[in-house]
BALO-919771 format. One record per residue: residue in one letter; y negated, x, z of N, C-alpha, C in turn. Coordinates in steps of 0.05 Angstrom, whole numbers, padded with zeros to 5 digits, always signed. Atoms other than C-alpha are relative to their C-alpha. Last residue first. Layout:
BEGIN
aYXZYXZYXZ
...
END
This chain:
BEGIN
e+00012+00026-00002-00379-00098-00467-00028+00002+00011
y+00028-00004-00005-00344-00036-00492-00014-00026-00001
v+00018+00018+00014-00269-00037-00489-00028+00005+00008
l+00027-00006-00008-00216+00015-00472-00018-00018-00017
e+00019-00009+00019-00150-00020-00484-00027+00007+00013
s+00028+00002-00008-00088-00030-00443-00018+00011-00021
a+00013+00020+00017-00022-00034-00482-00029-00005+00008
k+00007-00013+00025+00000+00031-00448-00013-00019-00020
f+00023-00018-00004-00005-00005-00381-00008+00014-00026
i+00024+00016-00007+00040-00063-00401-00024+00018+00002
a+00008+00014+00025+00091-00017-00436-00025-00017+00005
k+00011-00020+00018+00094+00029-00375-00010-00013-00026
w+00028-00005-00008+00102-00032-00331-00013+00022-00017
k+00017+00024+00002+00164-00057-00366-00029+00006+00005
d+00004+00007+00029+00196+00011-00377-00018-00024-00003
v+00017-00021+00012+00185+00032-00304-00006-00007-00029
f+00027+00003-00011+00212-00033-00276-00019+00019-00014
h+00011+00025+00011+00274-00030-00322-00029-00004+00009
h+00008-00006+00028+00286+00043-00304-00012-00025-00013
s-00022+00002+00019+00286+00022-00230-00010+00008-00028
l+00006+00019+00022+00231+00048-00184+00024+00000-00020
s+00002-00011+00027+00252+00081-00119-00006-00022-00020
k-00002-00029-00002+00250+00071-00044-00004+00013-00027
e-00027-00009+00006+00225-00001-00053+00000+00031+00002
k-00011-00010-00025+00163-00038-00028+00030+00007-00003
i-00019+00018-00012+00129-00045-00095+00012+00013+00025
t-00015-00010-00023+00066-00014-00124+00020-00022+00010
v-00015+00023-00011+00033-00022-00192+00018+00012+00022
m-00025-00005-00013-00020+00027-00214+00012-00026+00010
n-00014+00025-00005-00078+00030-00262+00026+00008+00015
v-00027-00002-00012-00125+00089-00260+00010-00028+00004
y-00012+00026-00007-00186+00096-00305+00028+00004+00011
l-00029-00004-00001-00231+00158-00312+00012-00026+00011
s-00013+00003-00026-00302+00146-00333+00030+00006-00003
s+00019-00003-00023-00354+00156-00388+00013+00000+00027
k+00023-00016+00007-00315+00167-00452-00017+00006+00024
g+00019+00014+00017-00250+00142-00422-00022+00019-00008
q+00027-00011+00000-00194+00186-00394-00016-00016-00020
i+00011-00006+00026-00131+00147-00380-00029+00009+00002
v+00027-00011-00001-00086+00144-00319-00010+00006-00028
y+00009-00005+00028-00024+00100-00314-00029+00009+00003
y+00028-00005+00007+00011+00102-00247-00004+00003-00030
l+00001-00010+00027+00078+00073-00223-00030+00001-00007
r+00023+00007+00017+00083+00067-00148+00004+00012-00028
s-00001-00016+00024+00140+00066-00097-00021-00010-00019
e+00019+00009+00022+00134+00044-00026+00004+00018-00023
p+00004-00018+00023+00185+00048+00031-00020-00012-00019
t-00003+00014+00025+00174+00010+00096-00004+00019-00024
n-00024-00009+00013+00183+00054+00157+00006-00013-00027
h-00020+00022+00003+00112+00048+00182+00024+00011-00016
h+00008+00023-00016+00054+00093+00206+00019-00025-00003
h+00003-00006-00029+00083+00160+00184-00004-00026+00016
f+00027-00010-00006+00108+00132+00117-00002+00006+00030
r+00012+00010-00024+00178+00122+00090-00027+00013+00004
h-00021+00014-00016+00221+00130+00028-00011-00011+00026
s+00002-00007-00028+00162+00146-00018+00020-00016+00017
e-00019+00016-00015+00166+00146-00094+00001+00011+00029
i-00002-00013-00026+00108+00170-00136+00018-00019+00016
k-00007+00016-00023+00111+00153-00210+00001+00017+00025
f-00017-00014-00019+00078+00181-00272+00006-00019+00023
v-00015+00020-00016+00044+00157-00336+00018+00016+00019
i-00025-00008-00012-00010+00202-00366+00013-00024+00014
w-00011+00017-00020-00069+00194-00412+00026+00011+00011
h-00025-00010-00011-00117+00233-00456+00010-00020+00021
h-00006+00013-00025-00170+00193-00493+00028+00008+00010
e+00023+00001-00018-00202+00235-00548+00007-00011+00028
g+00021+00018+00004-00140+00255-00586-00021+00000+00022
a+00011+00000+00027-00077+00288-00563-00023-00020-00002
e+00025-00014+00000-00064+00300-00489-00012+00003-00028
n+00012-00002+00027-00010+00248-00482-00027+00013+00002
l+00026-00012+00001+00036+00252-00422-00009+00002-00028
e+00010-00004+00028+00097+00211-00405-00028+00011+00002
i-00016+00016+00019+00142+00203-00344-00009+00004-00029
e+00016+00006+00025+00116+00255-00295+00019-00014-00019
t-00014-00005+00025+00156+00248-00230-00019-00007-00023
v+00016+00007+00023+00128+00254-00160+00015+00007-00025
t-00006-00016+00024+00169+00254-00096-00018-00011-00023
s+00003+00014+00025+00149+00232-00026+00007+00018-00023
k-00024-00004+00016+00176+00269+00034+00000-00015-00026
p-00004-00028+00009+00107+00278+00066+00025+00004-00017
a-00028+00002+00007+00090+00203+00068+00009+00027-00011
n-00013+00020-00017+00022+00196+00102+00030-00003-00005
l+00013-00002-00026-00012+00259+00075+00013-00020+00020
k-00015-00017-00018+00039+00260+00019-00013+00003+00028
v-00023+00015-00011+00005+00201-00014+00015+00016+00020
q+00011+00021-00017-00060+00241-00023+00022-00017+00013
e+00008-00013-00026-00022+00302-00048-00012-00021+00019
y-00024-00008-00015+00012+00259-00101-00007+00012+00027
m-00010+00025-00011-00054+00228-00124+00025+00005+00017
a+00019+00009-00020-00084+00298-00131+00010-00026+00013
m-00005-00015-00025-00021+00322-00167-00019-00008+00022
m-00026+00007-00011-00025+00266-00219+00005+00015+00027
i+00003+00026-00012-00100+00277-00228+00027-00008+00013
n+00015-00003-00025-00089+00351-00239-00004-00026+00014
e-00019-00010-00020-00034+00336-00290-00014+00005+00027
m-00017+00022-00009-00083+00293-00329+00019+00009+00022
p-00027-00003+00009-00135+00349-00335+00019-00021+00013
v-00018-00007-00022-00203+00320-00319+00028+00003-00011
n-00014-00025+00006-00250+00321-00379+00017+00010+00024
q-00005-00006+00027-00296+00267-00350+00015+00027-00002
a-00021-00020+00001-00306+00231-00285+00008+00005-00029
g+00010-00027+00006-00372+00194-00290+00020+00022-00001
t+00023-00003+00017-00348+00131-00256-00009+00029-00003
i+00015-00022-00012-00279+00131-00226-00023+00007-00019
t+00018-00013+00019-00251+00063-00244-00015+00021+00015
i+00022-00017-00010-00191+00040-00204-00016+00012-00023
m+00016-00012+00022-00144-00017-00220-00023+00015+00013
t+00025-00013-00007-00089-00035-00170-00013+00011-00025
g+00012-00012+00024-00031-00083-00175-00027+00011+00008
l+00029-00004-00002+00010-00097-00112-00010+00014-00026
i+00009-00017+00022+00080-00125-00109-00030+00001+00001
t-00025-00012+00010+00117-00154-00049-00006+00018-00024
w-00004+00002+00029+00055-00170-00008+00027+00012-00007
h-00029+00004+00005+00039-00183+00065+00005-00006-00029
e-00016-00013-00021-00028-00156+00089+00030-00002-00006
h+00005-00029+00002-00067-00173+00025+00016+00016+00021
s+00025-00009-00012-00034-00241+00026-00003+00030-00003
e-00002-00021-00020+00019-00273-00018-00028+00007+00011
s-00012+00011-00024+00027-00339-00057+00001+00021+00023
e+00015+00023-00010-00021-00319-00113+00010-00009+00028
p-00009+00026+00009+00013-00252-00125-00014-00022+00015
i-00025+00007-00014-00031-00192-00108+00009-00027-00011
l-00011+00026+00007-00085-00156-00147+00026-00005+00015
e-00028+00003-00006-00127-00098-00121+00008-00029-00006
l-00008+00028+00001-00194-00078-00152+00030-00002+00005
v-00028+00004-00006-00226-00011-00137+00005-00030+00001
h-00006+00029-00003-00292+00009-00169+00030-00002+00004
m-00027+00010+00003-00318+00080-00159+00001-00031+00002
a-00020-00020+00008-00379+00125-00160+00027-00012-00007
k+00009-00015+00024-00439+00077-00158+00022+00019-00011
d+00025-00014-00005-00404+00029-00111-00007+00016-00025
e+00013-00017+00020-00351-00024-00120-00024+00013+00011
q+00023-00015-00011-00301-00061-00077-00011+00019-00021
d+00018-00008+00022-00251-00116-00095-00024+00014+00013
f+00021-00019-00009-00191-00133-00053-00016+00008-00024
g-00004-00004-00028-00136-00186-00058-00022+00017+00013
v+00013-00024-00011-00156-00214-00125+00005+00001+00030
k+00026+00007-00010-00104-00264-00151-00012+00026+00012
w+00016-00019-00015-00044-00254-00195-00026-00013+00010
k+00024+00016-00005+00003-00309-00218-00019+00015+00018
h+00007-00001-00029+00064-00264-00211-00024-00017+00007
d-00022+00007-00017+00098-00280-00278-00006+00001+00030
d+00004+00025-00015+00031-00281-00314+00022-00006+00020
p-00019+00021+00008+00035-00208-00336-00003-00025+00019
w-00021+00001-00020-00028-00167-00325+00018-00024-00005
v-00010+00027-00002-00068-00156-00389+00024+00001+00020
t-00029+00001-00003-00106-00092-00380+00008-00029+00003
k-00010+00027+00000-00177-00080-00405+00031+00000+00000
l-00028+00000+00009-00204-00012-00387+00010-00029+00004
k-00019+00011-00019-00280-00017-00385+00028+00004-00011
e-00028-00006+00006-00339+00018-00419+00018-00012+00023
k-00014-00014-00021-00407-00015-00409+00030+00003-00008
k-00027+00008-00002-00451-00033-00468+00014+00017+00021
e-00003+00020-00020-00524-00022-00454+00029-00008+00004
q+00001-00013-00026-00526+00043-00493+00005-00020+00023
a-00024-00016-00003-00502+00008-00556+00001+00013+00028
s-00022+00018-00006-00556-00045-00549+00026+00015+00004
g+00004+00013-00026-00611+00007-00544+00023-00018+00007
t-00005-00021-00021-00585+00048-00602-00002-00012+00027
q-00028-00006+00001-00580-00014-00647+00007+00021+00021
m-00015+00023-00011-00649-00039-00626+00030+00006+00001
f+00005+00000-00028-00680+00030-00638+00016-00023+00014
l-00015-00022-00012-00647+00035-00706-00004+00000+00030
f-00029+00007+00002-00673-00034-00726+00017+00022+00014
i-00005+00021-00020-00744-00018-00700+00030-00007+00000
g+00003-00012-00027-00745+00048-00740+00006-00020+00022
l-00023-00016-00005-00718+00013-00802+00000+00013+00027
f-00023+00018-00003-00771-00041-00798+00025+00016+00007
v+00005+00012-00026-00826+00012-00789+00024-00018+00007
l-00006-00020-00020-00798+00052-00847-00003-00011+00028
i-00029-00003-00001-00797-00010-00891+00008+00020+00021
m-00010+00024-00013-00870-00024-00875+00031+00002+00003
END
């Protein structure tokens, strides 16, 4: 009888553990009163864009983006940085990329980097982005914040780096 109970208990624990979904929880600062500007999900990827409450998806001053790439595992962080950089360069060939911080110790590797673009092919407005990428157990997570400036100030980088690094992988 005890073995049956133990077997049922272990089955229930295993079953409930498998049902929990991994997510990257980021606390976005209240100073912009964020709202969802775009939200799209399929089996491979989830993209969520946040904009200030008083702005539109077409006209924004700051844009927050969270991307989950489902199933991506053991991807070298520098490869992710360079892939993001190459993607931006398709429309802004004179962009620059700068690695800010890299941590490859432990189970959850992460990187912080920035890509600064003075102009794009389709418009002359500059855009600069700060990225935080972390490897989860089951997915790769990308947080980024974008502003319409040629470069990111040290204050901006320090503020957002601290916000992103305070993010937590949670299982719900």
